[in-house]
N, C-alpha and C positions, 0 to 999 in steps of 0.2 A: 566398042567392047563394053559390055555391061559389067559393073562392079558387083562382086558377090557381097551380100550383106552378112555380117558376122552374127551368128546365132548363139544364143546361150543354151547350154544343155538343160533339158528339162528332166525333172525327176518323175518317174512313173507314179501313177496314183497310189498303187499299193505300197511302194517304198515310202512315199510321203506319209501315208497313214502310219506305217511302222515307226518312222522318225517322230511323229507327233506322239505316238503311244509311249515311246522311250522318254520323251521329254516330260510327259505327265507322270510316268512311273519312275522318275529319276531317283527318288529317295522316299523310303517308307519306314518310319521307326516301328520296331516290334516290341522291344523291352528295354526298360531303364533300371539301373541299379541305384535307387534313391538312397539306400542306406550308405552307399559309398560316399555320397556327397556330405552326409552327416558325420560319418566316422573318420573321414580322411580329408586332408587339404590337397586338392589336385594341383600339381605343379606343371605337368606337361601332358599332352594328348597325342596318341598315335592311332592310326587306322590299320586294321589287319583283316585279312581274309580268314575264313575258317574252313578247314578241310572236313567235310561232312559226308555222311552216307545219304542214300535216297530218302529214307524215312525221317531222318533228322531235319532235312531242309523242309519237308512237308509240315512237320510239327512247328518249326520256326515260323513258316509262313502263316500258320494258324494262330501264332502268338503264344504257343505253349512252351515258354522258356522262362527259367528263373535264374537270375544272376546274383541273388542275395549274398552268397559267400564265394563268388567266382573271383579267381585271381589267375595271373599268368606267371610262369616260371621258365627259366632257360634250362634245358637239359640236353646235353650233347650237341650244343651249338644250334638247337632248334627251340622255338618258343612254343609252349604248351599251355592250354587253357584248362584249369582245374576247377572242380566243384560247380560247374555250370550244369544245371538240371534241364534237360530237354525231354519233355514228356514223350512216352511211347506213342507212336502214331496208331490210332485205333483201327483203321481199316487193314493195316498190315500186321495181322496177329501173329503170323508164323515167323517172318524174317524181320523182327523188330530189333532196334538198337538198344544198347545199355544206356539208360538215362544219365548216369553220372560218369561216363567214361571220360578220360582226358582227350582233348581234341587239339590237333596240331594247328598252329596259327601261321599264316603266310605273311611274312615280312621280308624286307630286304636285309641282307647280311649286316650292313652297317647299322641299321635300326636295332637289330637284335643285340649287337655288340654294345651299342650306346646305352640301351636300356639295362643290359646286364651289368655294365660298369657302374651306372648310376645306382642300381639297386644294391650292389655290393659295397660301394664306397660310402654312399650317403645314407645307407640304411632305409632305402625307400621300398615301397611295395608296388607291384604292378597289378592294378585293379581293373576288372572289366566294368566299364561304365554303362554301355548300352549296346544293343544289337539292332541292326537295321538292314533293310534290303536296298541295295544300290545297284542299278542296272541289272536287276534280276539275280544278284549275287549277295549272299549273306556276308555282312561285315560286322566286326566288333570294334568298338572304340575302347582303347586301353588308356589308362591314366597312370602316370608316375605320381604316387601319392605318399604323403607323410601322415602318419596316424595323429589324430587330434588327442589332446589331453582332455580330461574331464572338464576342467574349467573353460577350455575353448568351446566345448559342446554347450556348456551352460550359457556362455556369452552369445553363441549363435542363436540359441533359443530366445534369449532376452531381446536381442536385436530384431529378430523376426517378429516377436510380439509387439515391439515398439513400432515397427513399420506398419503392422496390421492396424494398430490403434490410430496411427497418423492417417492412413487411408480412410478409415471409418470416419474420423473427425472431418476430413476434407469432404467426404460424401455427404455427411450430415449438414455441413455448412451450405452446400449447394441447394438443398431442398428448402 
């Protein structure tokens, strides 16, 4: 009696190519809210999906989004993104979206409750930090933020200048 040899299942070539494509397109940053890092002290971060229309996702993939004044707020037990500007998609002239409309964010109920409680109790703001494409889906990174005072902003500028000078002097010493 001959023994059967155990075989490992093989992945068809086209599926393998799809998996490799997913691995390479795993994460693609689209927009960053650099002003939020200057105006706020970021305490905690959350990832949320965004409920979008067809033309909005096309504009986001093209990088036409501005998060400069974007923030999130809880309304009726749901999280909404306010003041995020998504430019109208040029080829879709007739059925285009409103660039400044409020967009629903997709989070777990516990995360929404936790963020709402922190914002209410500690006086924190929920700020949109960046938008990125992850596994072909648009995501937004939210930050629980505390506003910086003017002297904190000045201190950050001074520290940044000192670091820049230190890097320059190290680079000059090498040559």
